[in-house]
N, C-alpha and C positions, 0 to 999 in steps of 0.2 A: 641355689650354687650356680653362678657365673661359668661358663667354658671355660677352659685355660686360657689363661693370658698369654694373648702376642704382643711384641714389640716392636714398634716400625723405629726406620731409622728415623731421627731428630732430623726435623728441619730448620734449616740455618735463619737467621734473623733476629731483631729485638723487636720491638717495637717499644644456742644448740637447740635446744627444740624438744618435743616433747618424742624421742625415739623410741621407736619399738624393736628391733633389732635389724643387723644388716646382715652381709653375707659376701666376705672380703677372701680374694684369694692372692697368697703370696706376698702380703703387705709387708712392708719394709724396707731395711736396706741390707744387701746380700752380704752373706760374711766377708765375703771379697773385698766389699766396701771399708765392713767394719775394720779391717785387718792393716787399713791404711793410717786407720787415727790414731795422732802422734801418743808415745806413751806416754802414762802420768808422768810432769816434771814437778817433784815433790817440793824442793827446794823455792820454787817461783810460786804453788802456791801455802807454804807454810812460811812466809814472810810476816814478821811481826807489825803490824801497824798501831799498836800502839802508840807511835811515837810522828806517827804522818798527822799531821796538820793539816784539816779542810778549811780553817777559817775562810782560808783564800780561797779556795777549790771554787772550781778549776784554775791552774796557773800554766797549764800547758794543754793543747790540743787536746779532744776526748776520740777514742775509738770507737765506733757503733755497727758490729758485724752482724747480719743480716746473714743469715743462714738459707736464703730463698733468692732464686733470680730478681735483676734489675728490670722494674715492670711491674713486681709481684702488687698486690694487694697493701702488704705489709711494707714494703718499699718506698710503693709511694706514699700511705699515708707519713712515714718516716722524713721523707726531704721534707713533707711540709709542715710537718712540727717540730724537727729537729733545727731548720733553718731557723725558725722564731728562737726557739730556745737560747741557739748559739748566738744571734744578736744580741739577746738580752744577756748571757753569758759574759758575752765580750771573748767570745774565745771558739776556734774553728772545731766543726764535730766531722770528722771523715767518716760515711759513709763505704762500707766492705763488704760488698754483696760474695758470698759464700756457698754456694748451690751444691748440693751432690746428698747422696747417702740418705733422702727426705729430709735433712735439716741434720743430722746427727753432728754431721763433721763440724759443720760452721757453729756449731750450738757446742760441740767438744773443747773448739780454740778460744767459746767462751769463757767454760767450765774450769781448763788449765789455764786461765791467764791472773797476771795478781791481783788483788781485790784491792786496787788502789782509787778505784772511781774512773780510770782511764780506761779501760777497755768495755763497753758494755754489749748487750744482745737485744737484739729486735727481733722475736717469737711470735710466732703462731701458735691456736691453741692444741694445733696437733701437735706439733716438736716440745708440748710442754706435758698435755697429757695424754693423748692415745697412743704415740709412739712407744712410750714407755710401758703400757700394756699391750703393746704387739708387739715388741720387739724383747724374745728372750737374753741377747748379750748387748746390755747397753754401757755404753763408756760414761755415761753419767748418772745421774739421778736427779732428778729436777728438783727436789725437795733440802737434800743434801748439798745440792754445789753448786746452789742458783741462791741467791736473795732478790726478791722482788723490789721493781722500785715506784712502778705504776703501770695499769691498765689504762694505755694510751684512747684508745678506740674499737669498734667493733666493726668488723668489714661486712657488708652485707653482699647478699648474690644473686648474682642472674643465672638463668637456664639460657644458655646463647647457640643461635644455632648458624652453618654458613647464611649468607645472605641471601640467596638463591634457592634453599630449602625448601619444600612445597608443607614443612610442619611449621603452623603459625601459633601453636598457643601448648602446653603443658599434655592437653585432650590430645592433641593430635600427636605428637611423639608417643602417648601409651596404646593407642591404640594401633600406630604405624609398627611400633614392637609386639606387639601382639599377632598383626596379622605376618608381619614378615617370616620367611623361612627361614633366616639367619639372624641374629642378633643384632640391634644397631648399637656404634662401636659411638665409644665417649671417649676424650682425651682427659687427663691429668698431669701435676705437676710429677708426678711421679707415687709408688705403693706408697700407700699410706695418708696421702695427701690430703687436705680436705676436699680438692676437688675428687678424688678417688670416695672419702667417705660419702662426702651429698649425695654423690648419684648413686652410691650404694642404697644409702638412705633412700631414695626418692623410688628407683627401682623394686626392694622390698614391700614397700608399702604400695606398690604402683601392682604389685605383681605380675613384673616383666622382665625377660632377661636382659641384658646388654654388655659388651664387651669392652672392658678396660683396656685403654692405649696409652702408658705412660709415657710421659716425657720428662725431659730435664726441667722442670721448674712453667710456673704460672701461666708465662707470659709466654712458652712456647706450646705449652695447651691451647692458649685463646687463638694462637695464630695458625694451628691445626682447625681449628674450627674454621676460621674466617677464609683458608686454601684447602676447604672442605675433604679436608683427611678422614674425618670423622663426623658423623652424625650430630654432634651433641655437647654439651657442658656444663656441668654448675662451675663458675668462677667468679669471682671476687669483682665487683662493678668498677672494680678504680681500674683491674687489670683489663678490662674490656669496656669501656665507654668511648675512647678512641677510637677504638675498631669499628663500634657502633657509630657514632658521627661519620666515618668516613665510608661508611659504605659496604665494609667488609663485612661483618656478620650481623644476626639482629637479636636481640636480648627479647625474649618473651616472654619472659616470668622475670619475678624477682619474688625470694625464697621469705620474706617480711610478712608479718601478722595483718596487713595493711598495705598499701600502695604507698610508693615513697614520693613524697611531692614533688622531688625533682625527676622524678619519671612518673608523673601524675598518667598518662597515658599507657603504661606496663602494667597490666595485671598482675598478681600476685600469684603464685604457682597453686595455693588454695583455691583463688576464686576459677581456673581455669583447667584443671583437669584433675589435682590430688586434695582433697579438702583435707584440712589439718597440717599439712606440711609445713613446716620452717626450719631454714637453719642461717648461721650467720657463724665466724670465727672474730679470733680477737687478736689483736695488734699489742703487745707489752715488751715492756723495759724490764731484762732483767740484768744482774751485777753477778760478777762469781761471789762466793759465798766469803763470809769474813768481810766487804765493802762497809767503810766506816757509815754509822747510822748519819752522821749527820751530813757527808755527802750524800747520801740515800734522801733527806731530806732535801736537800738545796737543789736536787734533780725532780724529785716529786712536784716540790712548788714550783719551778719552774716550769713543768709540763704542763702545769693545772693554769699557769699564765698563760701560755701558749695558746688553750685550747678554750680560753676567754677571749682571745683576739676575733672579731668578727672577720676579717680579712682569711685568718685560718679555719674559722668553722664553716666558712663558706667553702672555702676550695674542699675542705672532707666531705661538708655533704653532697658538694659538684660533682665527685667519683663516689658518690655511695657510701659512705662512710658516715659512721657517726662515733663523734667525740665523747669520751667517757670520764677518764682522770680519777678513774679508781686507784687509791692512796697505796703503799707497800703492803700496811699492814692486811685492809681487805683483800687485795689482791691474792695472799697467802692464802687466806680462806679459800675464795675461789677456786684457787690450784687444788687444796684437796678434797675438795670438795667435787671439780672437776676427773678428778683421778679418779676417786672411786665411781664417779658414775659410768664412765667409761668401764673400767674392771667389771661391773655386775653387767654393762653391757656386754661386753667382749665375752664373760663368763657363758653369759643365758644363751648367747649366739654361737657358742662354739666355734671363736675367730682366731684364728692363730697367725703367727709369721710364718710357718713351713714351708 
């Protein structure tokens, strides 16, 4: 069990696996954050779409709400893929970052939008399948209030430390955590975020204690490592690659089963200190429930076209992202399975958001 969570001042600036149990403290958005969520607009959600034609969809710009900070792995992937989709459709796609409350607020805005195909959400699997199992007062239901569109990509993850850190690999981190009188610290994009869960999983399997320091988004969590405000973090490679290239932090391991060709010199966590450890996350496109099926199909087809473009593929891979293009029906099945998986895990580990 972790020591009591402490919160540091947010710094300024911007720039799943076989799991065996977690030990999380104070996960999820606070009740005060949830109180700020807008009331459900029944008139908006109950609009009939029977007479809405999508044969020429889209005929106006689309807004993509990402409930995560600019510069996060999902944000980076969305900008790469949706730029290609926008060009192919001949219609603008505006990305609107709405971070806060671990993604609950931005996702709530998507859930309460008209399901006409012009407001979409770019979510990670933490928002879709972890938080619903941790938060007792959810403003929406992922299966009831959203329609899956496509699983666009998986986000591969790296274990990072400050550039001048004496920690050179996963084994060093584990050894230092075991001998230190006080727990080492790690940053995350917020309570219940993938950065939080991945490090908790690592610590649990390594049998070490680490102190969680939540920030407002993955980008600020990465900057915290670069600024030596914390000892380490697990963060999506798309978020930390530029910082690593600039000599601000070091990626000491990747959490994939085998080494990534684009990061061939970086060992896996499994080979460098914690055998069997794996972790990644999703970037999925979701829509408010009731979106016309032919509009979903159009978007799904366009995303798959984009993911076959060599330039798009190269950009995603270079940032530690793996193109997927899983269609709406398959994503719906995956969501249900992932929800059940985390429900079982959280119950087994006696995790709560209190």
